[in-house]
C-alpha positions, 0 to 999 in steps of 0.5 A: 080403825086403821082397817076401816080407814083403809077400806074407805080409801079403797072403796071411795078413792076415785078421780075428781073426788075430795076426801076429808077426815075430821073430828067434828061431832066427837067431843070425847077426843081431846086435841092430844087424843086426836093427834094420837089417832091421826099419828097412829091410824093415818100413818098406816094410810100413808104407808099404803100410799107409798110414803112410809116416812109420813109423821104428823107434827104440830105444823101443816104437813103435806105429802104428794102421793100416788093413790091407786094410780091417781096423783093426790096430796095428803095434808094434816092441818093441826090448827083445824084438827083435820087431815084431808086427801085431795085428788087433783080434781075435786068431785063435790057430789061424792064429798058428802059420803066421805064426810059422813064416814069421817064422822063415824071414824072419829067416834072412838069406837072400834068397828064391831060389825060389817056386812057380808053380802052373799047374793048371787048375780044371775043373768036374766033369762028370756022366755022362748015364747014371750021374750019377757024376762023370767024372774030370777033370784037377785040381790034385793029386800027379800034376798039374804044378807048377814051381819057378821061380827068382827073376829077378835082373832089375832091372825088372818088364819083364824079370821079365815077359819071363821069366814069359812065357817060362815060360808058353810053355815050361812052361804052354802045352805042358802044357795042350796035352798035357792038354786038346788044342790051341788051337781044338780043346780036348778039355776046357774049362778056365780059366787063373787067376793072381794080380796079381803085376806080371809076371802083370798086364802087358798083354803077359802077359795078351794072350799068355794070352788067345791060348793058352787057352780062358778066362782070368780077367783081373786089373787092369793098374793102378788106372787100368785097373780092368777085371780080373775077379780080386780084387786081394786074393784069398787067400780065393779061391785054392786054393793060398792057402786050402788047398794052401800051408798043407799044403806049409808044414807038411810042407816048411817046418817046418825050415830048409833048407841050400840051395834044392835041398833046399827044392825036394826037400822041396816036391815030396815034400810035394806028392806026399804030399797025398791026392787027395781033399783036393785035390778038396775044395779045388778043389770049394770054389772056386765056394762061396767065390766065392758067399760073397765075393759075399754078403759084398759083396766083403769078408772071409767066412772064420770068420763 
């Protein structure tokens, strides 16, 4: 669960936002069990926030911290069985996303599946005669998605091997069917992924370079800071700044009894997203890149 919480903070931590985590709707946790969850999992969060001595007790505990460049306070309220993260300004319109995610975090179930999106962002081309946009394969209801079972492998290396197998068996065959064969691409396309450990390994990135026409690289490590993709990039990722919030609203508003049920809900929600909504999100990508440049690499949403 700690990894899922880390993802939540990384994906949704933005200025003027309040993030709340509580145990509402999780009757199977006793107060003591909840304290153990908070102590074990939120301690990991406190560590990435830069305060390694953050230990929960039986009294209100508040720590000022730096959250991705923004000042925040992290508070544990034992009498409400609640922990919350408050940035200096509150942004209620995003609060419901965090509330909904929080309820899922405290179900007591280990996350067993996540979404790997391997759609390509293709700049729309223009017809020489009419000036109209030519239809290109984009992220959408008819494009590919995959639900990837989380690995039980104990090491990043083994997770990386599974991810590379996923690329070989799912992504690259789909790309060849959609864009042509390597060296004879019928359309130019760009592969992009985030900086997950299995994604940024040297073996993984070399495999991708050998199989796609263009690739946005990520930093292998802080010491090898040669990547092109931002290390904290939810504002730049189509899935994060647009599509996932839609899927969340449609598929994750109620608890699911099994992973298969969750998968079916996600696929159903994905198929319902109008293509024009997805097209707008994809077309917004270069605009967001420019906004990020104008902001000097800092936060640019809601300004």
